[in-house]
C-alpha positions in Angstrom: 40.7 34.9 194.4 41.4 38.5 193.5 45.1 37.9 193.4 44.7 34.8 191.2 42.5 36.7 188.8 45.0 39.6 188.6 47.9 37.1 188.1 46.0 35.5 185.2 45.5 38.9 183.6 49.2 39.8 184.0 50.3 36.4 182.6 48.0 37.0 179.6 49.6 40.4 179.0 53.1 39.0 179.0 52.1 36.1 176.8 50.5 38.5 174.2 53.5 40.8 174.2 55.6 38.6 172.0 57.6 41.5 170.5 59.2 42.6 173.7 60.2 39.0 174.5 61.7 38.3 171.1 65.4 38.6 170.5 66.7 39.0 166.9 70.3 37.9 166.4 72.6 38.0 163.4 73.1 34.2 163.2 71.6 32.4 160.3 70.1 29.3 161.8 70.3 27.4 158.5 74.0 28.1 158.1 74.7 27.5 161.7 73.2 24.0 161.6 75.0 23.3 158.3 78.3 24.4 159.6 78.0 22.2 162.7 77.5 19.2 160.5 80.5 20.2 158.4 82.6 20.5 161.5 81.5 17.2 162.9 82.8 15.5 159.7 86.0 17.6 159.6 87.0 16.9 163.2 87.1 13.1 162.5 90.6 14.0 161.0 91.6 15.6 164.3 93.4 13.9 167.2 91.3 15.9 169.7 88.0 15.8 167.7 87.5 19.5 168.0 87.0 22.4 165.6 85.5 25.9 165.2 84.3 28.2 162.4 83.1 31.7 161.9 81.3 33.3 158.9 80.9 37.0 158.7 79.1 39.5 156.4 82.0 41.6 155.2 79.8 44.7 154.5 78.3 44.8 158.0 80.7 42.8 160.2 77.7 40.8 161.4 78.3 37.2 162.5 76.3 34.7 160.4 77.8 31.6 161.9 79.7 30.9 165.1 80.0 27.2 165.5 82.2 24.8 167.5 82.5 21.1 167.9 82.1 19.8 170.6 79.5 22.3 171.7 78.0 22.6 175.2 74.5 22.6 176.7 74.3 24.8 179.8 71.3 22.7 180.9 73.3 19.5 180.9 73.5 18.1 184.5 77.1 17.2 183.8 77.8 20.8 182.9 76.4 21.9 186.3 78.5 19.3 188.1 81.5 20.6 186.3 80.9 24.0 188.0 80.6 22.5 191.5 82.7 19.3 191.6 86.5 20.0 191.6 87.2 16.3 190.8 84.9 16.1 187.8 87.5 16.9 185.2 89.4 13.7 186.2 86.5 11.6 185.3 85.2 13.2 182.1 87.4 15.1 179.8 84.4 16.3 177.8 84.1 19.3 180.1 87.7 20.2 180.6 87.7 23.5 178.7 90.4 22.8 176.2 88.9 21.0 173.3 85.9 20.2 175.5 82.2 21.2 175.5 82.9 24.4 177.3 81.8 28.0 176.7 85.3 29.3 176.1 84.9 28.2 172.5 87.4 25.5 171.4 90.8 25.4 173.1 92.1 27.9 175.6 89.7 30.8 175.1 89.6 29.7 171.5 93.2 31.0 170.8 95.5 28.9 168.7 98.9 29.3 167.0 97.9 31.1 163.8 100.5 29.5 161.4 100.6 30.9 157.9 97.1 32.5 158.2 98.9 35.2 160.2 100.7 36.2 157.0 97.5 38.1 156.1 97.8 40.1 159.3 101.5 40.9 158.4 100.4 41.7 154.8 97.7 44.1 156.1 100.3 45.8 158.4 102.6 46.2 155.4 99.9 47.7 153.3 99.0 50.1 156.1 102.7 51.1 156.4 102.9 51.8 152.7 105.5 49.1 152.0 103.5 47.4 149.2 103.2 48.8 145.7 99.8 49.9 144.6 98.2 47.5 142.2 98.0 47.8 138.4 95.5 45.1 137.6 94.9 41.7 139.1 96.5 39.3 139.6 99.7 41.4 139.9 103.2 41.3 141.1 104.1 43.8 143.8 107.1 45.0 145.7 108.8 44.5 148.1 110.8 41.6 146.7 112.9 39.4 149.0 115.2 36.5 148.1 114.6 32.9 149.1 117.6 31.5 147.2 119.5 28.9 149.2 119.0 25.4 147.9 117.5 24.3 151.2 115.1 27.2 151.4 117.1 28.9 154.1 116.8 32.6 154.5 119.7 34.8 153.4 121.9 35.6 156.4 120.4 39.1 156.8 120.8 38.8 160.6 123.7 36.5 161.5 123.0 37.0 165.2 120.0 34.7 165.1 120.3 31.3 166.8 119.1 29.6 163.6 117.9 30.5 160.2 114.3 30.6 159.0 113.2 27.8 156.7 110.2 27.1 154.5 108.4 23.7 154.5 111.1 21.1 153.8 109.2 19.7 150.8 108.9 23.1 149.0 111.3 24.1 146.2 113.4 27.2 146.7 111.2 30.1 145.8 113.9 32.4 144.4 113.3 36.2 144.2 109.7 36.4 145.6 107.3 39.3 145.3 104.6 40.2 147.7 101.7 38.4 145.9 103.7 35.2 145.2 104.9 35.1 148.8 101.2 34.8 149.8 100.6 32.3 147.0 103.4 29.9 148.1 103.2 30.9 151.8 106.9 31.8 152.0 108.2 31.9 155.6 111.5 33.3 154.4 109.8 36.2 152.7 107.5 37.1 155.5 110.2 36.9 158.0 112.2 39.5 156.1 109.0 41.6 155.6 108.4 41.5 159.4 112.0 42.7 160.1 111.5 45.5 157.6 108.2 46.5 159.2 109.7 46.4 162.7 107.7 45.6 165.8 105.9 49.0 165.6 104.5 48.2 162.2 102.7 45.1 163.6 101.8 46.8 166.9 100.3 49.7 165.0 97.8 47.5 163.2 96.8 45.8 166.4 96.5 49.1 168.3 94.2 50.2 165.5 91.9 47.4 166.5 92.8 44.4 164.2 93.2 41.6 166.8 96.0 39.3 167.3 96.8 37.2 170.4 95.5 37.5 173.9 93.7 40.7 175.0 95.5 43.6 176.6 98.0 46.2 175.4 101.2 44.2 176.1 101.4 42.1 172.9 105.0 41.7 172.0 105.9 40.6 168.4 109.6 40.6 169.2 112.4 43.1 169.3 113.5 45.0 166.2 115.7 42.8 164.0 115.1 39.7 166.1 114.2 36.2 164.9 111.2 36.3 167.2 109.9 39.3 165.2 110.5 37.4 162.0 108.8 34.3 163.4 105.7 36.4 164.5 105.5 37.8 161.0 105.2 34.4 159.3 102.8 32.9 161.9 104.8 31.6 164.9 106.0 33.2 168.2 103.4 35.8 169.1 101.0 35.1 166.2 98.0 33.5 168.0 94.4 34.1 167.3 90.8 32.7 167.4 88.6 32.0 164.4 86.7 35.2 165.2 89.8 37.3 165.2 91.0 35.6 162.0 87.6 36.2 160.3 87.5 39.9 161.2 91.0 40.3 159.8 90.0 38.7 156.6 86.9 40.9 156.5 89.0 43.9 157.0 90.9 43.0 153.8 87.6 42.4 152.0 86.2 45.7 153.1 89.0 47.8 151.7 90.8 48.3 155.0 87.7 49.0 157.1 87.7 47.0 160.4 84.4 46.0 161.9 83.5 44.3 165.1 79.9 43.6 166.3 79.0 43.1 169.9 79.2 39.5 171.3 75.5 39.7 172.0 74.9 39.2 168.2 72.0 41.5 168.5 70.7 42.2 165.0 70.0 45.9 165.9 73.2 46.5 167.8 75.7 49.1 166.6 79.0 47.6 165.4 82.4 49.1 165.9 83.8 50.4 162.6 87.0 52.3 161.7 89.4 52.7 158.9 92.8 51.0 159.4 94.2 51.4 155.9 93.9 54.8 154.3 93.3 53.7 150.7 91.1 50.7 149.8 93.2 50.1 146.6 96.1 49.0 148.9 94.1 45.8 149.5 94.6 44.9 145.8 97.9 43.1 146.2 96.6 41.1 149.2 93.6 40.0 147.3 95.7 39.2 144.3 98.0 37.0 146.4 95.0 35.2 147.9 93.5 34.7 144.5 96.7 33.1 143.4 96.6 30.8 146.4 93.4 29.3 144.9 94.6 29.3 141.3 98.0 27.7 141.6 99.2 28.1 145.2 98.7 26.2 148.5 94.9 26.1 148.0 94.9 25.0 144.4 93.5 21.6 145.1 90.5 22.9 146.9 87.2 22.8 145.1 85.5 26.2 145.1 81.7 26.3 145.0 80.5 26.8 141.4 79.8 30.5 140.8 81.8 31.6 143.8 85.2 33.2 143.6 87.4 32.5 146.7 90.4 34.4 147.9 92.1 32.1 150.4 95.0 31.5 152.8 96.0 28.1 154.2 97.7 27.7 157.6 99.5 24.7 159.0 100.4 25.8 162.6 103.0 23.8 164.5 102.4 24.0 168.2 104.1 22.3 171.2 101.9 20.1 173.3 100.8 21.6 176.6 99.6 20.0 179.9 95.9 20.6 179.2 96.2 18.6 176.0 97.4 15.4 177.7 93.9 13.9 178.2 93.5 14.0 174.4 96.7 12.0 173.8 98.9 15.1 172.9 102.3 14.7 174.3 103.5 17.6 176.4 106.6 19.5 175.2 106.6 17.8 171.8 105.5 19.1 168.4 102.5 16.9 167.6 100.0 17.2 164.8 99.6 20.8 163.6 96.5 22.9 163.8 94.8 23.1 160.4 93.6 26.6 159.4 91.9 28.2 156.5 90.7 31.7 156.1 89.0 33.1 153.0 86.8 35.6 151.3 84.0 34.5 149.0 82.2 36.6 146.4 80.0 36.0 143.3 82.2 34.9 140.5 80.6 37.4 138.1 82.0 40.4 140.0 85.2 42.3 139.2 88.3 40.4 140.2 90.2 42.0 143.2 87.8 44.9 143.6 88.9 46.7 146.8 85.4 46.4 148.2 82.4 44.2 147.3 79.2 44.4 149.4 78.4 40.7 148.5 81.5 39.2 150.2 81.6 36.8 153.1 84.6 36.1 155.3 85.2 32.6 156.7 87.7 31.2 159.2 88.0 27.6 160.2 90.4 25.8 162.6 90.7 22.1 163.2 93.3 21.7 165.9 95.7 18.8 166.0 94.8 17.4 162.6 96.9 18.0 159.4 97.7 20.7 156.9 95.4 23.7 156.3 94.6 22.6 152.7 93.7 19.1 153.7 91.3 19.6 156.6 90.2 23.2 157.3 90.3 24.1 153.6 87.6 21.6 152.5 85.5 22.5 155.5 85.6 26.2 154.6 84.7 25.4 151.0 81.7 23.4 152.3 80.6 26.4 154.4 80.8 28.8 151.5 78.8 26.2 149.4 76.1 26.2 152.1 76.0 30.0 152.1 75.6 29.9 148.3 72.8 27.3 148.6 71.0 29.7 150.9 71.2 32.7 148.6 74.2 34.6 149.9 76.1 34.9 146.5 73.5 36.4 144.1 74.6 37.1 140.6 74.7 40.7 139.5 72.2 40.0 136.7 69.9 37.1 137.6 69.1 34.8 134.7 65.8 35.5 132.9 62.7 33.5 134.0 
């Protein structure tokens, strides 16, 4: 009887102490739910019916949304069977890890070929290395300038030892003499291949070593040897350019924060201290990158996307060709063949009444969306990203500088 009475008292104490049993995380439940619904609609365009998205607060690095479709329920009996039954995968592809309801996010640990979204990583590396002219207004033109002058979009033969030349999308016109910002606007592979060769492998590695993520974890990331086609391919989004939506969003946030990289703990604890360090010495160096991404939305690869009213978007599309692998076979993806591409879109959103291309803006959000095995970045991931930013606006995330009277 005494034990029962004491137990009742202790239970009452625990029950009353709500504060110590309450976890506060950075996720916004409203935006999380909205994003899941947006992804559910977007993945209908995907062969594998999967997608993932991240939304970050640029000023703090905090994760407001981390959503994936399909998601998983750790209490699902089928999930528990997946852990104990070695033959379960053969009967239900839902829990097979790649594209399935599995805690490695979507895909193999959430990592995908980055496609042209990786050009922002290369652009950031070039700004860090001092290869890009400082801005004089916005939008601007900025050096370096490279030629994309052959009638078929082929790169000039600046390295005749390559096994084949670099090409842009076959339907694109020849871009001519392209500056840094227009190369982002039209997503010119030929330009970024040449920029990568000029940067050299150390230029890309230096940014990654400074903390801006690209590819699998570990120190042995290899973008390709100096002067090689592999290096050029990495610079425009193929070869070693692979990342997750979280890595892509943090890279975009680094641009939006004036070259300051932030990464918060995976616990998403609201009070946790976030990693923060400067990767580009002068915030003004972000101006040409912002200018290029602004042009993307004005008359570039993202021009047909509908921005939320009152929100300015700096965007980058990505259409990532990727060879089918064994783990994709259950979803109808043929192994060893280039199937449907991965659709990517990464962006910064800010109130439209703020200064254009300002190096930093405390009211910016960064978003990254990937819809694997679907279509172009502008046709699938792009609209989903616009819808996520619109949901953020509807929930008060893009306040105007001077609220209207009344």
